[in-house]
N, C-alpha and C positions, 0 to 999 in steps of 0.2 A: 862594222861591228861595234866600234866605239860610240857611234851615233845612236845605235839601238840601245846600248847600255845606258847612255846619258838620258835618253828619252824615258826609259823605264824608271830611272832614278827620279826624274822630274815628275812623272805621273804619280809615283808612289809617295812623294814627299808631301807633308801636310799642307804646304803653301799652295800646291796645285790640286789638292784633293777637296777643294771647297765648293764643289758644284752641288751644294745642299740647298734646301729651301730657305735656309737662314740668310743667305747672301742678299744684300740690298739695304735699303734705308727704311727704318722703322720709327714710327711716332708713338710716344708714350700715351697710353690710355689710362693706366692706373698704376700706382706705386703703393704697395702695402708693406708694413713692417709688423712682424709678429715677435714681440718681446717676451722672452721666457715662455710662459704658457698663457699669456694674455690673449684676448681676441685680436684679430687683425686690425691695424689702424692705418688710416690714410695719412701717413706721417708728413707728407708734403702737401696736404690739402686735397680737396675733392677734384681739383683740376691742375695737377702738376704739368710742367712742360718738360719734354725730353726728346732726344733723338738718339738712335742707335744706328751706327753705320758698320756694316759687315762686308768687307770686300772679298772678292774671289781669291785674292792673293793671301788672305789670312790676317788682315789687319782689322781691328775693331776700335771704335771710339764711341764714347757715350758721354753726354752731358744731360743732367737732369736738374731742374730747379723747382722749388715749391711755388704754389700759387700765391698771389698777393704780395710778392716781394717788392720792396721799395729801395731805392738807391740809398746807400749808407754814406754819411758825410763824416761821422766821427769814427775813431778807432773802434769803439764799442759796437757801433752799428755795422761796420764792415765785418767785425768778428762774428756777429750774429748772422750775417748773410752766409758765412761759411757753413753754418748749421743747416741751411736750407738749399744746399746744392750737393751734387754728387757727380764726379767726372773722372774718367780714366781711359787709358788707351793701351794697346799692346797687340801682340800677335796672338791669334787664337787658333784652336784646333777643335774639331768635333769628333767625338768618339761615341757612337751610338746616340744616346740621349744626354750625354755629358757635353758641356760646352766649357772649355778651359781657356782662360786668357793669361798669358805671361805678361804681367803689367810692366810697362816701361815708363809710364808717367801717370800721376794720380793727384787728385785734390787732397788725398790723405797719404802722406809720404810713407806711412807704414805699409802701404800696399805695393809701393814701387819695388820691383824685383821679385814679387811673389807670384804665385799662380792662384788665380781665383776660379774656383769650380762652380758651375751652375748646371741646372737641369732644365731642359727645354722640351716643349711640345707645341704643336700647331693644331688649333681647333677652330673651326668656323672662320678660317682666314686670319686668326689672331695668333700671335706668338706669345706664349707664356714662358717666362723665365723665373726659376725659383732657386734660392740658395738653401743650403743646409744651415743649421744653427751655427753661428760664429760669434765671437766677441763683437759687440756693437761699437762702431766708430762714433756713432752719434749719442749713444747712451752708455758711457763707460761703466764697466762692472756688470753689464747685463748681456745675456745671449739674445741674438736676434736672427730671424730668418726673413728674407725678402721675397716678395711676390710681385712681379712686374708683368703687365699686360701691354702688348704693343700691337699696332696695326701698320700695314704697309703705308709708307709715306708716298703720297701720289703727287 
């Protein structure tokens, strides 16, 4: 009886409920930012690089960089590189079309310890992830929404 109860708890827990089409490795195709009510911009250029890893156990990690980045040698150049990257990781859960990550590490320390909510859909084999409008980490004082398009990393 105890084993049955334990199995039911494990199956019902978010970490074991990740048999969704999101699980896997995804390669970034497009990263757009919509600031306030402006038209969408390819903030990290036409060909950003990025990977999104979503495990069956509920762990996610993503790293995104802008195109045409060059190594920084001075403090100012290295600080500029921070503006052309995006990275965080944490445990995630899926609730319908919501994708929520409890961030445990981030390139932007103000995200660490927060929950980041996204909305997802899959169309024509591509994963679309969008945010609601939130205060922009890259454009202080402005509201931003993100739109990312991913394809399975083969």
